[in-house]
GUTITOR-999653 format. One record per residue (C-alpha): residue number from 1; residue in three letters; x, y, z. Coordinates in Angstrom, 1 decimal, m for minus. Layout:
<atoms>
+-----+-----+--------+--------+--------+
!   k !   r !      X !      Y !      Z !
+-----+-----+--------+--------+--------+
! NUM ! ALA !      X !      Y !      Z !
...
+-----+-----+--------+--------+--------+
</atoms>
This chain:
<atoms>
+-----+-----+--------+--------+--------+
!   k !   r !      X !      Y !      Z !
+-----+-----+--------+--------+--------+
!   1 ! MET !  m27.3 !   89.8 !   45.4 !
!   2 ! GLY !  m27.2 !   93.6 !   45.9 !
!   3 ! GLU !  m29.5 !   96.0 !   44.3 !
!   4 ! ILE !  m28.1 !   97.9 !   41.3 !
!   5 ! LYS !  m28.7 !  101.6 !   41.4 !
!   6 ! VAL !  m28.8 !  103.6 !   38.2 !
!   7 ! ALA !  m27.9 !  107.2 !   38.4 !
!   8 ! ARG !  m30.5 !  109.6 !   37.0 !
!   9 ! LYS !  m29.2 !  111.5 !   34.0 !
!  10 ! LYS !  m29.3 !  115.3 !   34.2 !
!  11 ! GLY !  m31.5 !  117.2 !   31.8 !
!  12 ! TRP !  m30.1 !  120.0 !   29.6 !
!  13 ! LYS !  m31.2 !  122.6 !   32.0 !
!  14 ! GLU !  m29.2 !  121.0 !   34.9 !
!  15 ! LEU !  m25.9 !  120.8 !   33.0 !
!  16 ! PRO !  m23.2 !  123.3 !   33.8 !
!  17 ! GLU !  m22.7 !  126.1 !   31.3 !
!  18 ! GLY !  m19.9 !  125.2 !   29.0 !
!  19 ! ASP !  m17.3 !  127.2 !   27.1 !
!  20 ! TYR !  m18.2 !  128.9 !   23.8 !
!  21 ! LEU !  m16.3 !  130.6 !   21.1 !
!  22 ! GLU !  m17.2 !  133.8 !   19.2 !
!  23 ! PRO !  m18.4 !  133.4 !   15.6 !
!  24 ! GLY !  m15.6 !  133.5 !   13.1 !
!  25 ! SER !  m12.9 !  132.7 !   15.6 !
!  26 ! ALA !  m11.5 !  129.6 !   13.7 !
!  27 ! ALA !   m9.2 !  131.9 !   11.8 !
!  28 ! VAL !   m7.2 !  132.7 !   14.9 !
!  29 ! PHE !   m6.6 !  129.0 !   15.8 !
!  30 ! GLU !   m3.8 !  127.4 !   13.8 !
!  31 ! THR !   m5.0 !  123.8 !   13.6 !
!  32 ! GLY !   m2.8 !  122.4 !   10.9 !
!  33 ! ASP !    0.1 !  121.4 !   13.1 !
!  34 ! TRP !   m1.4 !  118.0 !   14.1 !
!  35 ! ARG !   m1.9 !  116.5 !   10.6 !
!  36 ! SER !    0.1 !  113.5 !    9.4 !
!  37 ! GLU !   m0.4 !  114.1 !    5.7 !
!  38 ! ARG !   m0.6 !  117.3 !    3.7 !
!  39 ! PRO !   m2.1 !  118.0 !    0.2 !
!  40 ! VAL !    0.4 !  119.0 !   m2.5 !
!  41 ! TRP !   m0.9 !  120.9 !   m5.5 !
!  42 ! ILE !    0.3 !  120.0 !   m9.0 !
!  43 ! PRO !   m0.5 !  123.0 !  m11.1 !
!  44 ! GLU !    0.0 !  121.4 !  m14.5 !
!  45 ! ASN !   m2.8 !  118.9 !  m13.8 !
!  46 ! CYS !   m5.2 !  121.5 !  m12.5 !
!  47 ! ILE !   m8.3 !  122.5 !  m14.5 !
!  48 ! GLN !   m9.3 !  125.2 !  m12.1 !
!  49 ! CYS !  m12.7 !  123.6 !  m11.3 !
!  50 ! LEU !  m12.3 !  124.7 !   m7.7 !
!  51 ! PHE !  m14.0 !  121.5 !   m6.4 !
!  52 ! CYS !  m11.2 !  121.4 !   m3.8 !
!  53 ! TRP !  m12.2 !  124.9 !   m2.6 !
!  54 ! VAL !  m15.9 !  124.0 !   m2.5 !
!  55 ! TYR !  m15.5 !  120.8 !   m0.5 !
!  56 ! CYS !  m12.6 !  121.8 !    1.9 !
!  57 ! PRO !  m14.2 !  121.8 !    5.4 !
!  58 ! ASP !  m11.5 !  124.2 !    6.7 !
!  59 ! SER !  m11.4 !  126.8 !    4.0 !
!  60 ! SER !   m7.7 !  125.9 !    3.5 !
!  61 ! VAL !   m7.6 !  126.2 !   m0.3 !
!  62 ! LYS !   m6.2 !  129.5 !   m1.4 !
!  63 ! VAL !   m8.0 !  131.2 !   m4.4 !
!  64 ! LYS !   m7.1 !  134.5 !   m6.0 !
!  65 ! ASP !   m8.9 !  135.9 !   m9.1 !
!  66 ! SER !  m11.0 !  132.7 !   m9.3 !
!  67 ! LEU !   m7.9 !  130.5 !   m9.6 !
!  68 ! MET !   m6.5 !  128.0 !   m7.1 !
!  69 ! THR !   m3.1 !  129.1 !   m5.9 !
!  70 ! GLY !   m2.2 !  126.7 !   m3.1 !
!  71 ! PHE !   m3.1 !  125.7 !    0.5 !
!  72 ! ASP !   m3.2 !  127.4 !    3.8 !
!  73 ! TYR !   m1.2 !  124.9 !    5.8 !
!  74 ! LYS !   m1.8 !  126.7 !    9.1 !
!  75 ! HIS !   m5.4 !  125.5 !    9.0 !
!  76 ! CYS !   m5.4 !  122.4 !    6.7 !
!  77 ! LYS !   m5.9 !  119.3 !    8.8 !
!  78 ! GLY !   m4.9 !  116.9 !    6.0 !
!  79 ! CYS !   m8.3 !  115.2 !    5.6 !
!  80 ! GLY !   m7.8 !  114.5 !    1.9 !
!  81 ! ILE !  m11.2 !  115.6 !    0.8 !
!  82 ! CYS !   m9.6 !  117.9 !   m1.8 !
!  83 ! VAL !   m7.8 !  114.9 !   m3.3 !
!  84 ! THR !  m11.0 !  112.8 !   m3.4 !
!  85 ! GLU !  m13.0 !  115.6 !   m5.2 !
!  86 ! CYS !  m10.2 !  116.6 !   m7.6 !
!  87 ! PRO !  m11.0 !  115.4 !  m11.2 !
!  88 ! GLY !   m7.6 !  116.4 !  m12.5 !
!  89 ! LYS !   m6.6 !  116.6 !  m16.1 !
!  90 ! LYS !   m6.7 !  113.4 !  m18.2 !
!  91 ! GLY !   m6.9 !  111.2 !  m15.2 !
!  92 ! ASN !   m4.0 !  112.8 !  m13.4 !
!  93 ! LYS !   m5.0 !  114.4 !  m10.1 !
!  94 ! ALA !   m3.9 !  118.0 !   m9.4 !
!  95 ! ILE !   m3.6 !  117.3 !   m5.7 !
!  96 ! LYS !   m1.9 !  114.4 !   m4.0 !
!  97 ! MET !   m1.3 !  113.7 !   m0.3 !
!  98 ! GLU !    2.2 !  113.2 !    1.1 !
!  99 ! ALA !    3.6 !  112.5 !    4.5 !
! 100 ! GLU !    4.0 !  115.6 !    6.7 !
! 101 ! LYS !    7.6 !  116.6 !    7.2 !
! 102 ! LYS !    8.2 !  117.4 !   10.9 !
+-----+-----+--------+--------+--------+
</atoms>
């Protein structure tokens, strides 16, 4: 049988320099076009707790004067965290997910 050679892994100082993005640049990249589901806001079930805004990893929940007003679909990736965190009113969620219309 032949001898098996294992390649030595490079240390971090030996790796080539990678690409980097300037801080705050996520606003210029519209990343919402690849989602398969989108959140839909149901205002009559909303208690304005803003849990959706707190937990949204993409800052896609629109808020004006401390009130939820909708979603920024250009950046929303459709993860559904807002739906999970929404307590709703009397057991009825204020946000539901629906299939993306393409």
